[in-house]
KEKE-3310 file (N, C-alpha, C; in steps of 0.2 Angstrom, whole numbers, plus 5000, padded with zeros to 4 digits):
npx = (4963:4967:4957:4962:4969:4962:4968:4979:4995:5002:5017:5028:5044:5062:5078:5079:5087:5091:5081:5070:5069:5066:5054:5046:5046:5039:5026:5023:5017:5003:4999:4989:4993:5008:5011:5023:5030:5041:5053:5064:5075:5093:5099:5101:5086:5076:5080:5080:5067:5061:5062:5051:5039:5032:5025:5030:5032:5037:5038:5039:5045:5033:5028:5022:5009:5003:5011:5007:4994:4994:4999:4989:4978:4982:4980:4971:4963:4950:4953:4967:4982:4993:5011:5026:5044:5052:5045:5038:5026:5020:5021:5010:5000:4999:4991:4981:4974:4972:4961:4953:4949:4943:4930:4913:4908:4917:4914:4906:4915:4926:4938:4954:4962:4979:4990:5007:5023:5037:5055:5071:5087:5090:5081:5065:5054:5044:5038:5037:5027:5024:5018:5005:5002:4993:4988:4979:4979:4976:4963:4947:4948:4937:4931:4942:4955:4970:4975:4979:4992:5009:5018:5017:5006:4989:4977:4960:4946:4930:4916:4913:4927:4938:4948:4963:4973:4986:5002:5013:5029:5040:5055:5063:5076:5092:5104:5112:5114:5104:5093:5094:5095:5082:5074:5079:5073:5059:5056:5058:5047:5035:5037:5035:5022:5016:5018:5011:4999:4996:5002:5015:5031:5034:5042:5040:5041:5053:5053:5047:5057:5064:5051:5045:5054:5053:5041:5040:5051:5049:5035:5029:5036:5049:5060:5060:5064:5078:5094:5091:5078:5082:5089:5080:5070:5077:5081:5069:5063:5072:5067:5054:5056:5065:5056:5050:5060:5064:5052:5053:5063:5058:5050:5059:5063:5054)
npy = (4830:4841:4840:4836:4851:4860:4871:4883:4887:4902:4909:4921:4923:4928:4925:4920:4912:4913:4914:4906:4892:4891:4898:4890:4879:4882:4882:4870:4858:4863:4865:4860:4862:4869:4885:4891:4905:4910:4923:4922:4917:4916:4909:4897:4896:4890:4876:4874:4875:4865:4855:4855:4857:4853:4861:4873:4888:4899:4915:4930:4946:4957:4965:4967:4965:4958:4947:4941:4939:4930:4918:4916:4913:4901:4893:4879:4877:4881:4890:4902:4905:4918:4921:4929:4926:4931:4929:4920:4908:4906:4892:4894:4901:4892:4881:4887:4892:4879:4875:4884:4883:4871:4874:4876:4889:4896:4897:4908:4919:4929:4931:4934:4943:4944:4946:4954:4951:4960:4958:4965:4968:4957:4958:4958:4971:4981:4993:5009:5010:4998:4989:4985:4979:4973:4961:4956:4940:4928:4920:4917:4910:4912:4926:4934:4946:4954:4970:4984:4989:4993:4991:4987:4980:4974:4962:4960:4955:4946:4947:4945:4950:4942:4941:4934:4927:4921:4924:4930:4929:4942:4942:4954:4961:4954:4963:4979:4982:4975:4980:4993:4991:4986:4997:5006:5000:5000:5014:5020:5014:5019:5033:5034:5029:5039:5050:5046:5048:5060:5067:5080:5086:5097:5110:5108:5095:5090:5090:5080:5071:5074:5075:5062:5055:5059:5057:5042:5037:5045:5049:5037:5029:5022:5022:5013:5001:5000:5000:4994:4999:5014:5014:5008:5018:5029:5024:5023:5035:5041:5033:5038:5050:5049:5044:5056:5064:5057:5059:5072:5072:5066:5075:5085:5080:5081)
npz = (5055:5041:5026:5009:5000:5007:5014:5006:5004:4998:4991:4985:4978:4976:4976:4990:4997:5011:5019:5015:5019:5034:5034:5025:5032:5043:5039:5034:5040:5040:5028:5014:5001:4995:4986:4977:4968:4958:4953:4946:4952:4957:4967:4979:4982:4975:4975:4988:4991:4984:4993:5001:4992:4976:4968:4960:4951:4938:4935:4926:4934:4938:4948:4965:4966:4955:4955:4967:4964:4954:4960:4969:4960:4956:4967:4975:4986:4997:5006:5009:5014:5014:5014:5017:5011:5023:5033:5047:5052:5069:5081:5089:5081:5071:5077:5080:5067:5062:5071:5069:5056:5056:5063:5062:5061:5054:5041:5040:5039:5029:5030:5039:5051:5055:5069:5069:5073:5074:5070:5073:5071:5079:5088:5095:5091:5100:5103:5095:5086:5081:5088:5088:5075:5062:5048:5034:5031:5030:5021:5012:4996:4986:4979:4982:4979:4974:4973:4961:4966:4966:4976:4994:4993:4994:5001:4994:5002:5003:5013:5031:5042:5053:5068:5072:5086:5087:5080:5067:5065:5060:5051:5047:5042:5038:5038:5038:5025:5018:5022:5016:5003:5000:5005:4995:4984:4987:4989:4978:4971:4977:4976:4963:4961:4969:4961:4949:4955:4956:4966:4973:4976:4990:4999:5013:5015:5018:5032:5036:5039:5053:5060:5059:5065:5078:5082:5080:5089:5101:5104:5102:5109:5105:5110:5120:5115:5115:5108:5095:5093:5092:5081:5071:5071:5067:5053:5048:5048:5039:5027:5025:5021:5011:5001:4996:4993:4981:4973:4971:4963:4952:4948:4944:4933:4923)
capx = (4968:4963:4956:4966:4966:4958:4972:4983:4999:5006:5024:5032:5051:5067:5084:5077:5090:5092:5075:5065:5069:5062:5049:5042:5045:5034:5019:5022:5012:4996:4997:4987:4997:5012:5013:5028:5029:5048:5054:5071:5080:5099:5103:5097:5080:5073:5083:5078:5059:5058:5061:5044:5033:5033:5021:5034:5031:5042:5034:5044:5043:5028:5026:5019:5001:5002:5014:5003:4988:4996:5000:4982:4974:4985:4977:4966:4960:4945:4956:4973:4987:4999:5016:5032:5050:5056:5040:5037:5021:5022:5017:5002:4996:4997:4986:4975:4973:4969:4956:4948:4946:4939:4924:4907:4906:4922:4911:4903:4920:4929:4945:4956:4969:4984:4995:5014:5029:5044:5062:5076:5094:5089:5076:5058:5051:5038:5036:5038:5021:5023:5015:4998:5001:4990:4988:4973:4984:4972:4955:4944:4949:4932:4930:4948:4960:4975:4975:4985:4997:5016:5021:5012:4999:4984:4971:4953:4942:4923:4913:4915:4934:4939:4955:4966:4978:4993:5006:5017:5035:5043:5062:5064:5081:5098:5108:5109:5114:5099:5088:5096:5093:5075:5073:5080:5067:5051:5055:5056:5041:5031:5038:5032:5015:5013:5018:5006:4992:4996:5006:5020:5035:5035:5047:5039:5041:5059:5051:5045:5062:5062:5044:5044:5058:5049:5033:5042:5056:5047:5027:5027:5040:5052:5066:5060:5067:5085:5098:5087:5072:5084:5091:5075:5067:5082:5080:5062:5061:5075:5064:5049:5060:5068:5051:5049:5066:5063:5046:5055:5068:5053:5047:5063:5065:5049)
capy = (4833:4845:4837:4839:4857:4865:4877:4884:4893:4905:4914:4925:4923:4930:4926:4919:4906:4914:4914:4902:4885:4893:4901:4884:4874:4884:4880:4863:4854:4865:4866:4856:4863:4876:4886:4895:4908:4913:4927:4921:4916:4914:4907:4890:4897:4884:4869:4872:4875:4858:4849:4856:4856:4853:4867:4879:4892:4904:4921:4936:4950:4963:4969:4963:4962:4953:4940:4937:4937:4924:4913:4915:4910:4893:4890:4875:4876:4886:4894:4903:4909:4921:4922:4931:4922:4932:4927:4913:4906:4903:4887:4896:4903:4885:4878:4892:4891:4873:4875:4890:4882:4867:4876:4877:4896:4899:4898:4915:4924:4930:4931:4934:4948:4941:4950:4952:4953:4962:4957:4969:4967:4952:4960:4960:4979:4981:5000:5013:5010:4991:4984:4982:4978:4966:4960:4951:4935:4921:4922:4914:4911:4915:4933:4938:4948:4958:4977:4985:4992:4991:4991:4988:4977:4971:4957:4962:4949:4947:4945:4947:4948:4941:4942:4928:4930:4920:4929:4929:4932:4945:4943:4959:4961:4952:4968:4986:4981:4972:4985:4999:4989:4987:5004:5010:4998:5002:5021:5022:5012:5023:5039:5034:5029:5047:5055:5045:5050:5068:5071:5083:5088:5103:5111:5105:5087:5090:5091:5073:5066:5075:5073:5055:5052:5062:5051:5035:5036:5049:5049:5030:5025:5018:5022:5007:4994:5000:5002:4992:5004:5019:5012:5008:5025:5033:5022:5023:5041:5042:5031:5042:5057:5048:5044:5063:5066:5054:5062:5078:5069:5064:5082:5089:5077:5083)
capz = (5049:5035:5019:5004:4996:5012:5015:5001:5005:4992:4993:4980:4979:4971:4979:4996:5001:5018:5023:5013:5023:5040:5031:5023:5038:5049:5037:5030:5044:5040:5021:5009:4996:4995:4979:4976:4962:4958:4948:4942:4958:4954:4972:4981:4984:4972:4977:4995:4991:4981:4998:5003:4987:4968:4964:4959:4946:4936:4932:4926:4938:4936:4953:4970:4966:4950:4957:4971:4961:4949:4964:4971:4954:4956:4973:4974:4991:4997:5011:5007:5018:5011:5019:5013:5014:5029:5039:5050:5056:5075:5083:5092:5076:5066:5080:5080:5060:5061:5075:5065:5049:5057:5065:5056:5059:5049:5033:5040:5038:5022:5031:5047:5052:5060:5072:5067:5078:5070:5073:5069:5075:5083:5094:5094:5092:5104:5103:5089:5081:5078:5093:5087:5068:5059:5042:5032:5028:5029:5019:5008:4989:4982:4979:4985:4974:4975:4969:4956:4969:4964:4983:4999:4990:4999:4997:4996:5003:5003:5019:5037:5043:5060:5069:5076:5091:5086:5076:5061:5066:5053:5052:5042:5038:5040:5040:5036:5018:5015:5023:5011:4997:4999:5005:4988:4979:4990:4990:4971:4968:4981:4973:4956:4963:4971:4955:4945:4958:4956:4971:4971:4982:4992:5003:5020:5015:5021:5040:5038:5043:5059:5063:5059:5071:5086:5083:5082:5095:5106:5105:5101:5114:5101:5115:5125:5112:5116:5102:5090:5093:5090:5074:5067:5071:5061:5046:5046:5046:5032:5022:5023:5018:5003:4997:4995:4988:4975:4971:4969:4957:4946:4946:4941:4925:4918)
cpx = (4963:4963:4960:4964:4963:4961:4978:4988:5003:5011:5026:5039:5055:5073:5083:5080:5091:5086:5070:5064:5065:5055:5043:5042:5041:5027:5018:5017:5004:4993:4995:4990:5002:5014:5016:5028:5036:5049:5061:5077:5087:5103:5100:5091:5075:5074:5080:5070:5057:5059:5055:5038:5037:5028:5025:5034:5035:5037:5039:5040:5039:5024:5023:5013:5000:5005:5010:4996:4989:4996:4992:4977:4977:4982:4972:4961:4955:4948:4964:4977:4993:5004:5022:5039:5052:5051:5039:5030:5021:5018:5010:4997:4994:4992:4980:4970:4970:4963:4950:4945:4941:4931:4919:4906:4911:4919:4907:4909:4923:4936:4947:4962:4972:4989:5002:5018:5036:5050:5066:5082:5093:5085:5070:5056:5045:5034:5037:5033:5020:5020:5009:4997:4998:4989:4983:4978:4980:4964:4954:4946:4943:4930:4935:4952:4964:4974:4980:4992:5004:5020:5016:5005:4996:4979:4965:4949:4934:4921:4916:4923:4935:4947:4958:4971:4984:4996:5010:5024:5038:5050:5063:5070:5088:5102:5107:5110:5107:5093:5088:5094:5086:5072:5073:5075:5061:5051:5054:5050:5035:5031:5034:5024:5012:5013:5012:4998:4991:4999:5012:5024:5034:5040:5047:5040:5048:5058:5050:5050:5062:5056:5043:5047:5056:5044:5036:5046:5053:5040:5026:5031:5045:5059:5066:5063:5074:5089:5094:5082:5075:5086:5086:5071:5071:5080:5074:5060:5065:5071:5059:5052:5062:5062:5049:5054:5066:5057:5049:5060:5063:5051:5053:5065:5060:5051)
cpy = (4837:4840:4840:4845:4861:4871:4878:4889:4895:4910:4915:4925:4926:4930:4926:4915:4907:4912:4908:4895:4886:4895:4894:4879:4876:4883:4873:4858:4856:4866:4860:4856:4870:4878:4892:4898:4913:4918:4928:4921:4913:4911:4900:4891:4891:4877:4868:4872:4868:4853:4849:4855:4855:4857:4873:4882:4897:4910:4927:4942:4955:4965:4965:4961:4957:4947:4936:4935:4930:4918:4911:4912:4903:4890:4886:4875:4882:4892:4896:4907:4912:4923:4924:4927:4924:4932:4921:4912:4902:4897:4888:4897:4896:4881:4881:4891:4884:4872:4879:4887:4875:4869:4877:4885:4900:4901:4905:4920:4924:4930:4933:4938:4944:4946:4948:4955:4954:4961:4962:4969:4963:4952:4961:4967:4979:4988:5003:5012:5004:4986:4981:4981:4972:4967:4955:4946:4929:4923:4916:4915:4915:4921:4937:4940:4953:4964:4977:4988:4989:4989:4991:4986:4975:4967:4960:4955:4950:4944:4948:4946:4948:4943:4936:4931:4927:4924:4926:4933:4935:4946:4947:4960:4958:4957:4974:4986:4979:4977:4992:4997:4989:4993:5007:5008:5000:5010:5024:5020:5017:5030:5039:5034:5035:5051:5054:5047:5057:5071:5074:5085:5095:5104:5107:5098:5085:5089:5084:5069:5067:5073:5066:5052:5053:5057:5044:5033:5039:5046:5041:5025:5020:5017:5016:5001:4996:5003:5000:4997:5011:5019:5012:5014:5029:5031:5023:5029:5043:5038:5034:5048:5055:5047:5051:5066:5062:5057:5069:5077:5069:5071:5086:5086:5079:5091)
cpz = (5044:5029:5014:5000:5001:5013:5010:5004:5000:4995:4986:4982:4974:4976:4986:5001:5008:5023:5021:5017:5030:5038:5030:5028:5043:5046:5034:5034:5043:5033:5018:5004:4997:4988:4980:4969:4962:4952:4946:4948:4954:4960:4973:4983:4981:4974:4985:4995:4988:4987:5003:4998:4980:4965:4965:4952:4945:4932:4932:4931:4936:4942:4959:4969:4961:4951:4962:4968:4956:4954:4967:4966:4954:4961:4972:4979:4992:5002:5008:5013:5015:5016:5014:5015:5020:5034:5041:5055:5064:5076:5086:5086:5071:5070:5079:5072:5060:5064:5071:5060:5050:5061:5061:5055:5055:5042:5034:5039:5032:5023:5038:5047:5056:5063:5070:5073:5074:5074:5069:5074:5080:5090:5092:5095:5095:5104:5095:5083:5079:5082:5091:5079:5066:5051:5039:5029:5025:5027:5013:5000:4985:4984:4981:4978:4976:4970:4963:4959:4967:4970:4988:4997:4997:4996:4999:4996:5004:5011:5026:5040:5050:5061:5074:5082:5090:5081:5071:5064:5059:5054:5047:5038:5041:5042:5037:5027:5014:5015:5018:5005:4995:5000:4999:4983:4981:4988:4982:4968:4971:4978:4966:4957:4966:4965:4950:4948:4958:4962:4969:4977:4983:4998:5011:5020:5019:5029:5041:5041:5050:5063:5064:5065:5078:5086:5085:5088:5101:5108:5105:5105:5111:5106:5119:5122:5111:5109:5095:5088:5090:5082:5069:5066:5066:5055:5044:5044:5039:5026:5019:5019:5012:4999:4992:4990:4981:4971:4968:4963:4951:4944:4941:4934:4920:4914)
residu = (MET:LEU:THR:PRO:PHE:ASN:LEU:SER:ILE:ILE:ILE:ILE:THR:ARG:ASN:GLU:GLU:HIS:ASP:ILE:ASP:GLN:CYS:LEU:ALA:SER:VAL:LYS:ASP:ILE:ALA:SER:GLU:ILE:ILE:LEU:VAL:ASP:SER:GLY:SER:THR:ASP:ARG:THR:LEU:GLU:ILE:ALA:ARG:LEU:TYR:THR:ASP:ARG:ILE:PHE:GLN:LYS:LYS:TRP:GLU:GLY:TYR:SER:ARG:GLN:LYS:GLN:TYR:ALA:LEU:ASP:LEU:ALA:GLN:GLY:PRO:TRP:VAL:LEU:ASN:ILE:ASP:ALA:ASP:GLU:ARG:VAL:THR:PRO:ALA:LEU:ARG:GLU:GLU:ILE:LEU:GLU:THR:LEU:LYS:LYS:LYS:ASP:SER:ALA:LEU:PHE:GLY:GLY:TYR:PHE:ILE:PRO:PHE:HIS:HIS:TYR:PHE:MET:GLY:ARG:ARG:LEU:ARG:PHE:GLY:GLY:LEU:ALA:ASN:GLU:THR:HIS:LEU:ARG:LEU:PHE:LYS:LYS:GLN:GLY:ALA:SER:TYR:GLY:ALA:GLU:SER:VAL:HIS:GLU:GLY:ILE:ARG:ALA:GLN:GLY:THR:ILE:GLY:LYS:LEU:LYS:GLY:ALA:ILE:ASP:HIS:GLN:SER:TYR:ARG:ASP:LEU:ARG:GLU:TYR:LEU:GLU:LYS:CYS:ASN:GLU:TYR:THR:SER:ALA:ILE:ALA:LYS:LYS:LYS:TRP:GLU:ALA:GLY:GLU:ARG:PHE:HIS:TRP:TRP:HIS:HIS:LEU:ARG:LEU:PRO:LEU:GLU:PHE:VAL:VAL:ARG:TYR:GLY:LEU:LYS:MET:GLY:PHE:LEU:ASP:GLY:GLN:ALA:GLY:LEU:THR:TYR:ALA:LEU:LEU:SER:SER:TYR:TYR:VAL:TRP:LEU:LYS:PHE:LEU:LYS:LEU:ARG:GLU:LEU:GLN:GLU:LYS:ILE)
# end
């Protein structure tokens, strides 16, 4: 068994009552502590979370990186696993994490990339560019930090980075309404980031929509994922195009 505070789980939430139970259940057996940082949930998120942890903190929303950095600062373990509410650690990954942290040579690593399995419309997407996606989610606390990105934040870890074989299941969207809500939120944040970085809209950005679809659905064989693959390719192409439309909107306000 792990010694107390060997592995800290950090999670940020806001109104995640539909996902948080399965998320926490997937990590409770490997967690020395579970740290949940909430930004004002008004549903049953906290009620459910209290069944798994008493380390629950409230912090006004200041962007993904700052929320996760706050959670990281609260972690007491030398190792940290970051997971989102709509993600689940698979049994194979749980065992692998336990075995990895028991090994003496884990001291040589600063973190580990973890494969992701994406589920959409009740089906795992194996094509369309998602098959080999990995993210750095297991890492040593010492020397690790999140950047200043408002969206698509990433952890910066020191030392050699390895890769695990077990996966995290990403149950991304319950329905189209949730997809469109998150799409609107993320594309606004990304457009603002592009604007602040000096990027500007040009007419050829309209071509990103059909180009993105051809790449995802055709070249990356999204058609092999059936109706779910077609829907995801169309929505993802719209997502990319919408970022640039919102960048144009920012330009027109100046």
